[in-house]
C-alpha positions, 0 to 999 in steps of 0.5 A: 468121636471115640469108638468104644469096644461096645460100638465095635461089638454092635457093628460086628453084630450088624455086619455078621448077623451074629449075636452081640454076645458072640461078637463080644466073646470073639473080640475079647478073645482076639484082644486077649491073644494079642496081650498074651503074645506081647506078655510072652515077648512075641510080636503080633503082625496083622498083614495090611493092618499093622504090628504090635510089639514090646519095646524096652525103655531104660531107666532115666531121670525126668523133670516135671515142668510144673514143679521142676522136681527131678524124678526117676522113671523105672526100667520098663517094657511098653507095648507099641503099635506100628500101623501098616504103610497102606493103612497109614496112607488110607487113613491120611488120604480119607481124613485129608479128603474129609477136611477138604485139604486133599490134593489129587496127585494124578 
């Protein structure tokens, strides 16, 4: 299942008692601030969740495996998200438990 922005707004409204309009404004503002910070070259760090930063990619030549044609990829900057260690561990543990593959390491 994919969780959409609309789903997040609905869940925020249910959990906070705020209106959906207020939650959408808050979520849009939050995301806009992250985007603006990255566009300015700043790193965004949310303790316990992860970090957003921009990584520079050098120009390079790549080969299309289907057509075998060599193409040039331009110099660019790409946004990257790196989850916090505890966040990664929690997601992994919960999905392993859900799938029945969890081995309790006591």
